[in-house]
C-alpha positions in Angstrom: -27.6 -29.7 -1.3 -28.6 -28.5 -4.2 -28.6 -32.3 -5.6 -31.8 -33.3 -6.8 -30.6 -37.0 -7.6 -31.4 -39.2 -4.5 -28.4 -40.5 -2.3 -30.3 -43.7 -1.2 -32.9 -45.4 -3.7 -35.3 -48.3 -2.6 -38.2 -49.4 -4.7 -40.6 -52.5 -3.3 -37.6 -53.6 -1.2 -38.9 -57.0 0.5 -37.1 -58.8 3.2 -37.6 -62.2 4.7 -35.5 -63.7 7.7 -36.6 -67.5 8.1 -39.7 -68.1 7.7 -40.2 -64.0 8.8 -41.5 -61.3 6.8 -39.3 -58.5 7.9 -40.2 -55.9 5.6 -43.3 -56.2 3.5 -42.9 -53.7 1.1 -40.9 -50.3 1.4 -40.4 -47.5 -0.9 -37.9 -44.5 0.6 -35.6 -42.2 -1.5 -33.2 -40.4 0.6 -31.9 -36.9 -0.4 -28.1 -36.0 -0.8 -26.5 -33.9 1.1 -29.1 -34.4 4.3 -29.1 -35.6 7.8 -31.9 -38.4 7.8 -32.7 -39.6 10.7 -34.2 -43.4 10.8 -36.5 -43.0 13.6 -38.4 -46.2 15.4 -38.3 -48.7 18.4 -36.1 -51.7 18.4 -37.7 -54.6 16.0 -38.8 -52.0 13.6 -36.4 -53.1 10.6 -34.0 -50.2 11.0 -31.0 -52.2 10.6 -32.4 -54.8 8.3 -32.8 -51.9 5.6 -29.6 -50.0 6.6 -28.0 -53.4 5.8 -29.5 -53.6 2.6 -28.5 -50.0 1.7 -24.7 -51.0 2.1 -25.5 -54.5 0.4 -25.4 -56.5 3.0 -28.7 -58.0 3.1 -30.2 -60.7 1.2 -34.0 -59.9 -0.2 -36.3 -61.1 -1.5 -37.5 -58.5 -3.8 -37.2 -54.9 -5.1 -34.1 -53.1 -5.7 -32.1 -50.8 -3.4 -29.5 -48.0 -5.6 -27.0 -45.6 -3.9 -26.0 -43.0 -5.9 -27.2 -45.0 -9.3 -25.6 -48.0 -8.4 -26.6 -51.4 -7.1 -26.6 -51.5 -3.4 -22.9 -53.3 -2.4 -21.4 -52.9 -5.8 -17.4 -52.4 -6.0 -17.9 -49.2 -7.2 -19.3 -48.3 -4.0 -16.9 -49.4 -1.5 -15.3 -46.0 -1.0 -18.1 -44.2 -1.0 -20.3 -45.5 1.7 -19.1 -45.5 5.5 -21.2 -47.9 7.1 -20.8 -48.5 11.2 -22.8 -51.3 12.7 -24.7 -51.3 16.4 -21.8 -54.0 17.8 -18.2 -52.4 17.2 -16.5 -54.0 14.5 -12.7 -53.3 15.3 -9.8 -55.9 16.5 -10.1 -55.9 20.4 -6.1 -57.1 20.2 -5.2 -54.1 18.5 -4.7 -50.3 19.3 -7.2 -47.3 18.1 -4.4 -46.5 15.6 -3.5 -49.9 14.1 -7.0 -50.4 13.9 -7.1 -47.1 11.3 -4.0 -48.2 9.8 -5.2 -51.7 8.8 -8.6 -50.1 7.5 -6.4 -47.4 5.9 -4.6 -49.5 4.1 -8.0 -51.7 2.7 -9.1 -48.7 1.3 -5.7 -47.3 0.2 -6.0 -44.0 2.0 -3.4 -42.3 3.2 -1.8 -42.7 7.2 -2.5 -38.5 7.4 -6.6 -39.7 7.9 -5.8 -41.7 10.7 -4.9 -38.5 13.0 -8.2 -36.1 11.1 -10.8 -39.2 11.7 -9.5 -39.8 15.6 -9.7 -36.0 16.0 -13.3 -35.5 14.5 -15.0 -38.6 17.0 -13.0 -36.9 19.8 -10.5 -39.8 20.5 -7.2 -37.8 19.9 -4.7 -38.9 22.2 -6.0 -42.6 21.8 -4.0 -43.6 19.3 -1.8 -46.1 21.5 -4.6 -47.6 23.4 -5.5 -51.1 23.3 -8.8 -51.6 21.8 -10.0 -53.9 24.8 -9.6 -51.3 27.3 -11.8 -49.0 25.6 -15.5 -48.0 27.3 -18.3 -49.0 25.6 -18.9 -45.7 24.2 -15.0 -45.1 22.9 -15.1 -48.4 21.0 -18.4 -46.9 19.4 -16.6 -43.9 18.3 -13.4 -45.7 16.9 -15.9 -47.8 14.7 -17.2 -44.0 13.7 -13.7 -43.4 12.7 -13.1 -46.2 10.7 -16.1 -45.4 8.7 -15.2 -42.0 8.0 -11.7 -43.0 6.9 -11.4 -42.2 3.0 -14.3 -39.2 3.6 -17.6 -41.5 2.3 -19.7 -39.4 0.3 -22.7 -41.3 2.3 -22.4 -42.4 5.6 -25.0 -45.1 7.0 -24.8 -45.3 11.1 -26.7 -47.8 13.1 -27.1 -45.9 16.5 -24.3 -44.6 16.6 -25.0 -42.6 19.8 -26.0 -45.6 21.9 -24.1 -45.5 25.6 -22.8 -42.0 24.6 -23.2 -39.5 27.3 -25.2 -36.6 26.7 -22.1 -34.2 25.9 -20.6 -36.6 23.5 -23.5 -37.0 21.4 -24.0 -33.5 20.9 -20.2 -33.5 19.6 -21.2 -36.4 17.0 -24.7 -34.6 15.9 -22.4 -31.4 15.5 -20.3 -33.3 13.3 -22.8 -34.9 11.3 -23.8 -31.5 10.9 -20.5 -30.5 9.4 -20.0 -33.4 7.3 -23.5 -32.9 5.8 -22.2 -29.0 5.4 -19.4 -30.6 3.2 -21.6 -32.4 0.8 -22.1 -35.8 2.9 -25.0 -37.6 2.9 -26.0 -39.6 6.1 -28.9 -41.9 7.0 -28.8 -42.2 10.8 -30.9 -45.1 12.7 -31.7 -44.0 16.2 -34.4 -45.0 18.9 -33.6 -42.0 20.9 -36.9 -39.6 19.9 -35.2 -36.2 21.1 -32.4 -36.7 18.0 -34.9 -36.0 15.5 -34.4 -32.8 15.9 -30.6 -32.6 14.9 -32.1 -34.6 11.3 -33.2 -32.7 8.4 -35.7 -34.9 7.6 -37.2 -38.0 9.2 -38.6 -41.4 8.6 -40.3 -43.1 11.0 -40.4 -47.0 11.0 -42.5 -49.9 12.6 -43.2 -53.7 12.0 -41.0 -53.2 9.1 -43.4 -50.0 7.4 -42.7 -46.5 6.8 -45.2 -44.3 9.2 -43.8 -41.2 7.8 -41.1 -39.6 5.6 -41.1 -35.6 6.5 -39.2 -32.9 8.4 -39.9 -32.4 12.0 -42.4 -29.5 11.5 -44.2 -30.9 8.9 -44.8 -34.1 11.3 -45.7 -31.7 14.1 -48.2 -29.5 12.1 -50.2 -32.6 10.8 -50.1 -34.4 13.8 -50.3 -31.6 16.3 -48.0 -33.2 18.9 -45.8 -31.5 21.0 -42.3 -33.5 20.4 -41.3 -36.2 18.1 -41.9 -38.8 20.8 -45.9 -37.9 20.3 -45.4 -37.6 16.6 -44.7 -41.5 16.2 -47.3 -42.7 19.1 -50.0 -40.6 17.1 -48.8 -42.0 13.8 -48.8 -45.8 15.8 -52.3 -44.9 16.5 -53.6 -44.0 13.4 -51.9 -46.6 11.5 -53.5 -49.4 14.4 -56.8 -47.7 13.5 -56.1 -47.7 9.9 -55.4 -51.5 10.3 -59.1 -52.3 12.8 -60.5 -50.3 10.0 -59.8 -52.5 7.4 -60.0 -55.6 9.0 -63.7 -54.8 9.9 
C-alpha cells in the first residue's frame, strides 16, 4: 500500500472497433496494492479497457503501461493474471489437468495447483471434467488459472457473474487477502453493491470515465445513498453537461 508507483498507467487511450469509436480518450492510473473496481453497465467499455491493460486489444492511440512496462510485453507474462467473461479452459480436461497445463506454460510448480483450487473454493474438484461443472464452478477454474504463479496484478473481468451470494462473498474475501499480500487488482462488475468491497472505484459509461474516487468520496460528492445512486447521479450530470454544451 505504500508503493506510490501505479500498477497501471493509461494515457490518452483511444480504441476503434470497425467504424465504432469504443474509447475516445481515456486517462487512468490504478494504484498498486489496492482493489480497484471498474463499474458500469454492459457496453460501457470495461472489457475493452481491460483487454488493453493485458495487451490483448489493438489500440488506435495512447499508451498503456503495467508496472512501468508496455502492456502485453513478455516481461509481464508472469506478473499479470487475467480472466475473461468467457471461461478460458479446456472442457475435455479435468480441473487439475487444466491447471497443470497452465502451470507448465508458466513454469510454476504443480504444488500451486492444490493451493489455487483451495483459494477459489474448488478443493476436491481436481478430478472432475470441466464440461461437467456449473457456470459458477467454471468461472472459478478460470480464476484459479489466473492465480497460478502468484501474479502481482490481477485483471478480472466480471469474476462473480453467475455465483451465489455466499461464493461472491468468499471471492471478495479472497481478493482482500490478496491485496493485503501486496497484489494489485482491477475487477470489473456491473453489480453496484460490490462497490463497497473496493478500495477505489472507476465508474465508466460510453467509453468514458465518469468518476475515479473512493466510495465515501463519491457518496459525499453526489449526496446519494449507495453506489447505484452515485452512478445514476453522475450519468445525469454528464447528460446535463452534454446538453449544455450542445446549446
